[in-house]
mmCIF file of the N, C-alpha and C atoms, coordinates in Angstrom:
data_MODEL
# 
_entry.id   MODEL 
# 
loop_
_atom_site.group_PDB 
_atom_site.id 
_atom_site.type_symbol 
_atom_site.label_atom_id 
_atom_site.label_alt_id 
_atom_site.label_comp_id 
_atom_site.label_asym_id 
_atom_site.label_entity_id 
_atom_site.label_seq_id 
_atom_site.pdbx_PDB_ins_code 
_atom_site.Cartn_x 
_atom_site.Cartn_y 
_atom_site.Cartn_z 
_atom_site.occupancy 
_atom_site.B_iso_or_equiv 
_atom_site.pdbx_formal_charge 
_atom_site.auth_seq_id 
_atom_site.auth_comp_id 
_atom_site.auth_asym_id 
_atom_site.auth_atom_id 
_atom_site.pdbx_PDB_model_num 
ATOM 1   N N  . MET A 1 1  ? 6.597   15.554 -4.933  1.00 0.00 ? 1  MET A N  1 
ATOM 2   C CA . MET A 1 1  ? 6.580   14.698 -5.781  1.00 0.00 ? 1  MET A CA 1 
ATOM 3   C C  . MET A 1 1  ? 5.363   14.712 -7.142  1.00 0.00 ? 1  MET A C  1 
ATOM 4   N N  . PRO A 1 2  ? 5.979   14.836 -7.880  1.00 0.00 ? 2  PRO A N  1 
ATOM 5   C CA . PRO A 1 2  ? 5.918   14.772 -9.818  1.00 0.00 ? 2  PRO A CA 1 
ATOM 6   C C  . PRO A 1 2  ? 4.510   13.438 -9.515  1.00 0.00 ? 2  PRO A C  1 
ATOM 7   N N  . PRO A 1 3  ? 3.290   13.926 -10.146 1.00 0.00 ? 3  PRO A N  1 
ATOM 8   C CA . PRO A 1 3  ? 2.386   12.838 -10.215 1.00 0.00 ? 3  PRO A CA 1 
ATOM 9   C C  . PRO A 1 3  ? 2.714   11.308 -10.420 1.00 0.00 ? 3  PRO A C  1 
ATOM 10  N N  . TRP A 1 4  ? 2.251   10.378 -10.634 1.00 0.00 ? 4  TRP A N  1 
ATOM 11  C CA . TRP A 1 4  ? 2.477   8.550  -10.998 1.00 0.00 ? 4  TRP A CA 1 
ATOM 12  C C  . TRP A 1 4  ? 2.053   8.854  -12.362 1.00 0.00 ? 4  TRP A C  1 
ATOM 13  N N  . LYS A 1 5  ? 2.464   8.058  -12.904 1.00 0.00 ? 5  LYS A N  1 
ATOM 14  C CA . LYS A 1 5  ? 2.022   7.668  -14.124 1.00 0.00 ? 5  LYS A CA 1 
ATOM 15  C C  . LYS A 1 5  ? 1.738   6.239  -14.373 1.00 0.00 ? 5  LYS A C  1 
ATOM 16  N N  . PRO A 1 6  ? 1.172   5.531  -15.447 1.00 0.00 ? 6  PRO A N  1 
ATOM 17  C CA . PRO A 1 6  ? 0.678   4.142  -15.438 1.00 0.00 ? 6  PRO A CA 1 
ATOM 18  C C  . PRO A 1 6  ? 2.524   3.661  -15.115 1.00 0.00 ? 6  PRO A C  1 
ATOM 19  N N  . GLY A 1 7  ? 3.163   2.620  -14.912 1.00 0.00 ? 7  GLY A N  1 
ATOM 20  C CA . GLY A 1 7  ? 4.006   1.896  -15.220 1.00 0.00 ? 7  GLY A CA 1 
ATOM 21  C C  . GLY A 1 7  ? 4.997   2.304  -14.058 1.00 0.00 ? 7  GLY A C  1 
ATOM 22  N N  . ASP A 1 8  ? 4.987   3.637  -13.742 1.00 0.00 ? 8  ASP A N  1 
ATOM 23  C CA . ASP A 1 8  ? 5.906   3.991  -12.753 1.00 0.00 ? 8  ASP A CA 1 
ATOM 24  C C  . ASP A 1 8  ? 5.639   3.291  -11.387 1.00 0.00 ? 8  ASP A C  1 
ATOM 25  N N  . LYS A 1 9  ? 7.423   2.928  -11.151 1.00 0.00 ? 9  LYS A N  1 
ATOM 26  C CA . LYS A 1 9  ? 7.345   2.160  -9.781  1.00 0.00 ? 9  LYS A CA 1 
ATOM 27  C C  . LYS A 1 9  ? 7.077   2.600  -8.289  1.00 0.00 ? 9  LYS A C  1 
ATOM 28  N N  . ALA A 1 10 ? 6.204   1.882  -7.523  1.00 0.00 ? 10 ALA A N  1 
ATOM 29  C CA . ALA A 1 10 ? 5.920   2.322  -6.036  1.00 0.00 ? 10 ALA A CA 1 
ATOM 30  C C  . ALA A 1 10 ? 7.119   2.720  -5.312  1.00 0.00 ? 10 ALA A C  1 
ATOM 31  N N  . PRO A 1 11 ? 7.532   3.565  -4.182  1.00 0.00 ? 11 PRO A N  1 
ATOM 32  C CA . PRO A 1 11 ? 8.323   3.767  -3.584  1.00 0.00 ? 11 PRO A CA 1 
ATOM 33  C C  . PRO A 1 11 ? 8.007   2.705  -2.196  1.00 0.00 ? 11 PRO A C  1 
ATOM 34  N N  . ALA A 1 12 ? 9.231   2.380  -1.506  1.00 0.00 ? 12 ALA A N  1 
ATOM 35  C CA . ALA A 1 12 ? 8.900   1.567  -0.538  1.00 0.00 ? 12 ALA A CA 1 
ATOM 36  C C  . ALA A 1 12 ? 8.045   2.095  0.596   1.00 0.00 ? 12 ALA A C  1 
ATOM 37  N N  . PHE A 1 13 ? 7.237   1.180  0.673   1.00 0.00 ? 13 PHE A N  1 
ATOM 38  C CA . PHE A 1 13 ? 6.473   1.546  2.060   1.00 0.00 ? 13 PHE A CA 1 
ATOM 39  C C  . PHE A 1 13 ? 6.233   0.411  2.984   1.00 0.00 ? 13 PHE A C  1 
ATOM 40  N N  . THR A 1 14 ? 5.847   1.267  4.206   1.00 0.00 ? 14 THR A N  1 
ATOM 41  C CA . THR A 1 14 ? 5.436   -0.567 5.224   1.00 0.00 ? 14 THR A CA 1 
ATOM 42  C C  . THR A 1 14 ? 4.116   0.097  6.006   1.00 0.00 ? 14 THR A C  1 
ATOM 43  N N  . LEU A 1 15 ? 3.050   -0.647 5.602   1.00 0.00 ? 15 LEU A N  1 
ATOM 44  C CA . LEU A 1 15 ? 1.671   -0.399 6.459   1.00 0.00 ? 15 LEU A CA 1 
ATOM 45  C C  . LEU A 1 15 ? 1.262   -1.470 7.505   1.00 0.00 ? 15 LEU A C  1 
ATOM 46  N N  . LEU A 1 16 ? 0.203   -1.409 7.607   1.00 0.00 ? 16 LEU A N  1 
ATOM 47  C CA . LEU A 1 16 ? -0.313  -2.001 8.591   1.00 0.00 ? 16 LEU A CA 1 
ATOM 48  C C  . LEU A 1 16 ? -1.559  -3.042 8.047   1.00 0.00 ? 16 LEU A C  1 
ATOM 49  N N  . ASN A 1 17 ? -1.329  -4.178 8.150   1.00 0.00 ? 17 ASN A N  1 
ATOM 50  C CA . ASN A 1 17 ? -2.726  -4.871 7.193   1.00 0.00 ? 17 ASN A CA 1 
ATOM 51  C C  . ASN A 1 17 ? -3.718  -4.907 8.509   1.00 0.00 ? 17 ASN A C  1 
ATOM 52  N N  . GLN A 1 18 ? -4.603  -5.819 8.037   1.00 0.00 ? 18 GLN A N  1 
ATOM 53  C CA . GLN A 1 18 ? -5.980  -6.233 8.682   1.00 0.00 ? 18 GLN A CA 1 
ATOM 54  C C  . GLN A 1 18 ? -5.917  -6.261 10.467  1.00 0.00 ? 18 GLN A C  1 
ATOM 55  N N  . GLU A 1 19 ? -4.731  -7.164 10.824  1.00 0.00 ? 19 GLU A N  1 
ATOM 56  C CA . GLU A 1 19 ? -4.874  -7.826 11.654  1.00 0.00 ? 19 GLU A CA 1 
ATOM 57  C C  . GLU A 1 19 ? -3.669  -6.921 12.254  1.00 0.00 ? 19 GLU A C  1 
ATOM 58  N N  . GLY A 1 20 ? -3.066  -6.147 12.139  1.00 0.00 ? 20 GLY A N  1 
ATOM 59  C CA . GLY A 1 20 ? -1.769  -4.793 12.984  1.00 0.00 ? 20 GLY A CA 1 
ATOM 60  C C  . GLY A 1 20 ? -1.248  -5.422 12.660  1.00 0.00 ? 20 GLY A C  1 
ATOM 61  N N  . LYS A 1 21 ? -0.629  -6.281 11.803  1.00 0.00 ? 21 LYS A N  1 
ATOM 62  C CA . LYS A 1 21 ? 0.863   -6.772 11.277  1.00 0.00 ? 21 LYS A CA 1 
ATOM 63  C C  . LYS A 1 21 ? 1.561   -6.080 10.456  1.00 0.00 ? 21 LYS A C  1 
ATOM 64  N N  . LYS A 1 22 ? 2.768   -5.216 10.228  1.00 0.00 ? 22 LYS A N  1 
ATOM 65  C CA . LYS A 1 22 ? 3.524   -4.662 9.345   1.00 0.00 ? 22 LYS A CA 1 
ATOM 66  C C  . LYS A 1 22 ? 3.450   -5.279 8.227   1.00 0.00 ? 22 LYS A C  1 
ATOM 67  N N  . VAL A 1 23 ? 3.494   -4.861 7.472   1.00 0.00 ? 23 VAL A N  1 
ATOM 68  C CA . VAL A 1 23 ? 3.673   -5.551 5.868   1.00 0.00 ? 23 VAL A CA 1 
ATOM 69  C C  . VAL A 1 23 ? 4.307   -4.586 5.011   1.00 0.00 ? 23 VAL A C  1 
ATOM 70  N N  . LYS A 1 24 ? 5.693   -5.166 4.137   1.00 0.00 ? 24 LYS A N  1 
ATOM 71  C CA . LYS A 1 24 ? 6.240   -4.252 3.417   1.00 0.00 ? 24 LYS A CA 1 
ATOM 72  C C  . LYS A 1 24 ? 5.928   -4.666 2.108   1.00 0.00 ? 24 LYS A C  1 
ATOM 73  N N  . LEU A 1 25 ? 5.947   -3.624 1.002   1.00 0.00 ? 25 LEU A N  1 
ATOM 74  C CA . LEU A 1 25 ? 5.956   -3.870 -0.167  1.00 0.00 ? 25 LEU A CA 1 
ATOM 75  C C  . LEU A 1 25 ? 7.034   -4.641 -0.768  1.00 0.00 ? 25 LEU A C  1 
ATOM 76  N N  . SER A 1 26 ? 8.313   -4.901 0.297   1.00 0.00 ? 26 SER A N  1 
ATOM 77  C CA . SER A 1 26 ? 9.554   -5.694 -0.640  1.00 0.00 ? 26 SER A CA 1 
ATOM 78  C C  . SER A 1 26 ? 9.019   -7.139 -0.041  1.00 0.00 ? 26 SER A C  1 
ATOM 79  N N  . ASP A 1 27 ? 7.887   -6.919 0.848   1.00 0.00 ? 27 ASP A N  1 
ATOM 80  C CA . ASP A 1 27 ? 7.871   -8.575 1.239   1.00 0.00 ? 27 ASP A CA 1 
ATOM 81  C C  . ASP A 1 27 ? 7.059   -9.784 -0.271  1.00 0.00 ? 27 ASP A C  1 
ATOM 82  N N  . PHE A 1 28 ? 6.647   -8.866 -1.165  1.00 0.00 ? 28 PHE A N  1 
ATOM 83  C CA . PHE A 1 28 ? 6.106   -8.945 -2.157  1.00 0.00 ? 28 PHE A CA 1 
ATOM 84  C C  . PHE A 1 28 ? 6.405   -9.520 -3.118  1.00 0.00 ? 28 PHE A C  1 
ATOM 85  N N  . GLY A 1 29 ? 7.884   -9.397 -3.320  1.00 0.00 ? 29 GLY A N  1 
ATOM 86  C CA . GLY A 1 29 ? 9.285   -9.523 -4.111  1.00 0.00 ? 29 GLY A CA 1 
ATOM 87  C C  . GLY A 1 29 ? 8.619   -9.494 -5.377  1.00 0.00 ? 29 GLY A C  1 
ATOM 88  N N  . GLY A 1 30 ? 8.130   -8.493 -6.132  1.00 0.00 ? 30 GLY A N  1 
ATOM 89  C CA . GLY A 1 30 ? 8.251   -8.207 -7.341  1.00 0.00 ? 30 GLY A CA 1 
ATOM 90  C C  . GLY A 1 30 ? 6.908   -8.198 -7.906  1.00 0.00 ? 30 GLY A C  1 
ATOM 91  N N  . THR A 1 31 ? 6.094   -9.065 -7.042  1.00 0.00 ? 31 THR A N  1 
ATOM 92  C CA . THR A 1 31 ? 4.478   -9.586 -7.625  1.00 0.00 ? 31 THR A CA 1 
ATOM 93  C C  . THR A 1 31 ? 3.576   -8.412 -7.991  1.00 0.00 ? 31 THR A C  1 
ATOM 94  N N  . LYS A 1 32 ? 3.234   -8.276 -8.700  1.00 0.00 ? 32 LYS A N  1 
ATOM 95  C CA . LYS A 1 32 ? 1.951   -7.019 -9.307  1.00 0.00 ? 32 LYS A CA 1 
ATOM 96  C C  . LYS A 1 32 ? 1.003   -7.409 -8.026  1.00 0.00 ? 32 LYS A C  1 
ATOM 97  N N  . LEU A 1 33 ? 0.797   -5.837 -7.682  1.00 0.00 ? 33 LEU A N  1 
ATOM 98  C CA . LEU A 1 33 ? -0.068  -5.525 -6.533  1.00 0.00 ? 33 LEU A CA 1 
ATOM 99  C C  . LEU A 1 33 ? -1.369  -4.894 -6.879  1.00 0.00 ? 33 LEU A C  1 
ATOM 100 N N  . LEU A 1 34 ? -2.196  -4.767 -6.526  1.00 0.00 ? 34 LEU A N  1 
ATOM 101 C CA . LEU A 1 34 ? -3.416  -3.906 -6.384  1.00 0.00 ? 34 LEU A CA 1 
ATOM 102 C C  . LEU A 1 34 ? -3.993  -3.908 -4.853  1.00 0.00 ? 34 LEU A C  1 
ATOM 103 N N  . LEU A 1 35 ? -3.390  -2.304 -4.451  1.00 0.00 ? 35 LEU A N  1 
ATOM 104 C CA . LEU A 1 35 ? -3.985  -1.881 -2.690  1.00 0.00 ? 35 LEU A CA 1 
ATOM 105 C C  . LEU A 1 35 ? -5.154  -0.878 -3.055  1.00 0.00 ? 35 LEU A C  1 
ATOM 106 N N  . TYR A 1 36 ? -6.200  -1.371 -2.383  1.00 0.00 ? 36 TYR A N  1 
ATOM 107 C CA . TYR A 1 36 ? -7.164  -0.242 -1.743  1.00 0.00 ? 36 TYR A CA 1 
ATOM 108 C C  . TYR A 1 36 ? -7.011  0.486  -0.394  1.00 0.00 ? 36 TYR A C  1 
ATOM 109 N N  . PHE A 1 37 ? -7.125  1.722  -0.687  1.00 0.00 ? 37 PHE A N  1 
ATOM 110 C CA . PHE A 1 37 ? -6.870  2.475  0.748   1.00 0.00 ? 37 PHE A CA 1 
ATOM 111 C C  . PHE A 1 37 ? -8.408  2.816  1.046   1.00 0.00 ? 37 PHE A C  1 
ATOM 112 N N  . PHE A 1 38 ? -8.868  2.569  2.764   1.00 0.00 ? 38 PHE A N  1 
ATOM 113 C CA . PHE A 1 38 ? -10.551 2.596  2.606   1.00 0.00 ? 38 PHE A CA 1 
ATOM 114 C C  . PHE A 1 38 ? -10.296 3.028  4.110   1.00 0.00 ? 38 PHE A C  1 
ATOM 115 N N  . PRO A 1 39 ? -11.117 4.059  4.799   1.00 0.00 ? 39 PRO A N  1 
ATOM 116 C CA . PRO A 1 39 ? -10.857 4.589  5.831   1.00 0.00 ? 39 PRO A CA 1 
ATOM 117 C C  . PRO A 1 39 ? -11.288 3.319  6.922   1.00 0.00 ? 39 PRO A C  1 
ATOM 118 N N  . LYS A 1 40 ? -10.531 3.273  8.105   1.00 0.00 ? 40 LYS A N  1 
ATOM 119 C CA . LYS A 1 40 ? -11.057 1.764  8.917   1.00 0.00 ? 40 LYS A CA 1 
ATOM 120 C C  . LYS A 1 40 ? -12.577 2.060  9.509   1.00 0.00 ? 40 LYS A C  1 
ATOM 121 N N  . ALA A 1 41 ? -13.189 1.161  9.439   1.00 0.00 ? 41 ALA A N  1 
ATOM 122 C CA . ALA A 1 41 ? -14.403 1.325  10.206  1.00 0.00 ? 41 ALA A CA 1 
ATOM 123 C C  . ALA A 1 41 ? -14.352 1.940  11.177  1.00 0.00 ? 41 ALA A C  1 
ATOM 124 N N  . GLY A 1 42 ? -15.547 2.801  11.332  1.00 0.00 ? 42 GLY A N  1 
ATOM 125 C CA . GLY A 1 42 ? -15.873 3.323  12.582  1.00 0.00 ? 42 GLY A CA 1 
ATOM 126 C C  . GLY A 1 42 ? -15.325 4.790  12.794  1.00 0.00 ? 42 GLY A C  1 
ATOM 127 N N  . THR A 1 43 ? -14.657 4.900  11.485  1.00 0.00 ? 43 THR A N  1 
ATOM 128 C CA . THR A 1 43 ? -13.726 6.950  11.638  1.00 0.00 ? 43 THR A CA 1 
ATOM 129 C C  . THR A 1 43 ? -14.845 7.412  10.603  1.00 0.00 ? 43 THR A C  1 
ATOM 130 N N  . SER A 1 44 ? -14.567 8.730  10.791  1.00 0.00 ? 44 SER A N  1 
ATOM 131 C CA . SER A 1 44 ? -14.949 9.593  9.832   1.00 0.00 ? 44 SER A CA 1 
ATOM 132 C C  . SER A 1 44 ? -14.614 9.761  8.843   1.00 0.00 ? 44 SER A C  1 
ATOM 133 N N  . GLY A 1 45 ? -13.486 8.643  8.459   1.00 0.00 ? 45 GLY A N  1 
ATOM 134 C CA . GLY A 1 45 ? -13.214 8.366  6.629   1.00 0.00 ? 45 GLY A CA 1 
ATOM 135 C C  . GLY A 1 45 ? -12.997 9.811  5.940   1.00 0.00 ? 45 GLY A C  1 
# 
């Protein structure tokens, strides 16, 4: 996969939120999002 550039669209994905529930990118219906990825508390990260 080539590196992303500003303005590129994110691929479809599903992640778990802080409550352990599945959240899909498509759940936000085109809203601009800022995602933070960080190690889960208590892991070596």
